[in-house]
Steps between C-alpha positions, in 0.01 A plus 500: 500500500524630843472314832186668574343389169634147560345504847159607344523237234501229773144600587545375855583139425708249682784652682712277716591591853821684537498428863489117473808351651658195363401207716789361711389138436240272353299516827509877538221563742360805334472340162392160620218635710379763242170387351362606158241776530230389268157657398260249363351568158141597460418194287538147590877397446585305184499125556725447207845587654717202506787394728748225440770362760657176592692447823724261318674813351638554840698179516810614329730724686860615538720360768598854595293810550386598146250786396309257270368291786190281555336752731454740211200315379387349834483846666318653210229219502469527869437867469224431242339262750535746782320769295222262396599525145529119418133471604405764249696356211480187303798288601619295214664152506865506432669309232851452355587634160532246221791437275319629191414825686849566614682435177288782339761743638775279650730264327472117545839503660382742764194305567721189538721688743206607710364137508847358584541691828292263716758229437803707590681498839598808674856505367383472141226767549759753655744431200224569251392817682846636476472522132172706512443868589337555839351151544495242767371140430312249711359160443142620547546785245368292213157463654476864607617641168238283318241607750580871481474496120197268498308710758564816284376321188192358678394841631541664161319209330201534729484883439500441120239227520274759669486313829694786675514871449844535654731356756838457669753211494691474833797311361867434524761491366445812295552497126583813313888454500467136384636498143415245220815307578576532875392606855602845603426739788308286740287403186471153336201508262350812359151474635347823345662441163355141487159644582520765229587227233216287616263815459631543152511136389190362669265803509641675178560823683701761299541769768638397843645748746775383741544762758804446713541708809759298665795716594732291291485503121325186358783421267365170393140600440622794286724267287228233464273767321761729372378454131132410568242783456236281668636572832563851638756488776505804734744507782587735782821413680820633634785540249731744698712567186562114460622457862183319614462123449477333242730770376417485130504784262162368349341607831507860396212701349626472142453122476180500306479156325627385163341419156132494519513525879660841488312740716333223697760507780475792728733567792490765772845472638540662834855635567490533879333324784225615742244515206157555648151414393473859359747417229338167407167657463622794316663255247161323487307811434729653257648206311324169558133604501513694175668209333240246638218735374640441148631146533167368655659182659281179516688377816716660769782286667662673789855369608420616853832533668471706827872568545442864412298505811572692830777329700604246246862394563590473132283766338578813681173677395185620674197383316211441742235229507264779394718587213470132375127503549470813290713364216268195511196710493625698196564169307162355590339762266648320200464160334138467637657474847691171406793546730727244656775562750790247535747556788850580403743651754457674829701413811361698795243247624267773667508735195433221242213354707338846529560593144350173353201536724443839382512386142251222569274741679514711191418208278197430704376853456587644840663834554834511681540813704831698437773406734678836499507805714683740278333742267502422132808612316687412180748214449864573554699669227684181433182304454348760273817497291466122459133537388599781258791290375255230367408746234851597390548175287172566327443868460737804470447720800673795656715450812355399836264614627236496238124446461384146455361420155119481479310185513527461118863406553482136510739211570792417271707654224281375216150561638355848566129557525381825326194521714477802728 
């Protein structure tokens, strides 16, 4: 497939701005002052978009400057207020997660560990943190972690009850690195995984999509559903030939699940930085959307990390707020529109605020105007190779570049639809 053919295949969608410069700081004037350009829908906006947030989740922090800071959620929520979005949404009452909800995917020992932090002094907390991977601990972490999980559960519960169509949980700490047994990578309880289990056990759903667009591989979410065909886990993340955190071989495209879950884990593993909205939407259109047309999910949970966004200090990619809005828009066409976003990573305060606002606008039915000036063009060669690689563990294909399989080529190794 030539570059020209690839460009045509994009059909003019979502190209990020090559000329966007990385912000010099969280208060970069250009990014802070830039407002979202919105065109109102022809029909009255939906009144069934939910938001959930609790200021108590800002109480825990690190004594030194740390990217996972309280301002991550306070700045997002203030942006939603400034754009008038909180007035257009149903704002839910927050609640903590309960023991019986947490132990559906975490061990009793890990639950006890989280609960014990409130009684620890600083020296004890620091000592415990030294034994964990990329974690800091604080006496107020217990309340925040319970609220982060509980708010995500409450949002999804209200969607599945039919009280809401969709919504967003503005929560911290994030969750997709938290394993069954321990905290990891800024995460303590796996919010989205707990919500997926609730959907399966309480509402008897059998087809739940977890879409993880955080720049870091959601290692814990993947492992929690590795053998479970009721959850399709689709992740787009940086791998960089196993040199990008969390530096796990299972981050690569050929990790597809085990046993009955074989084929229900799909990874698009980028091997370079500077990945743009173009590449994400190309992966959506050529991989994810054909899968979902066959899979027909009953619920979509988005692990909405915005650290692949423009200017993020950890992600090194260039996805724009418009790119995130377009991904959200494509997902809303499935599961009868039952879509819930839960904040994961994202550490440029201006970018994550604008990106979440763009997603909420999309959930409300508004159109977010493109925030790029470049002409449409294809993803980079490296990004295209990563998208093509996803098929190499499933189908025998000639060497790169090659045409993508038609939409009849569906997820997994053991499931291929025969329909044209």
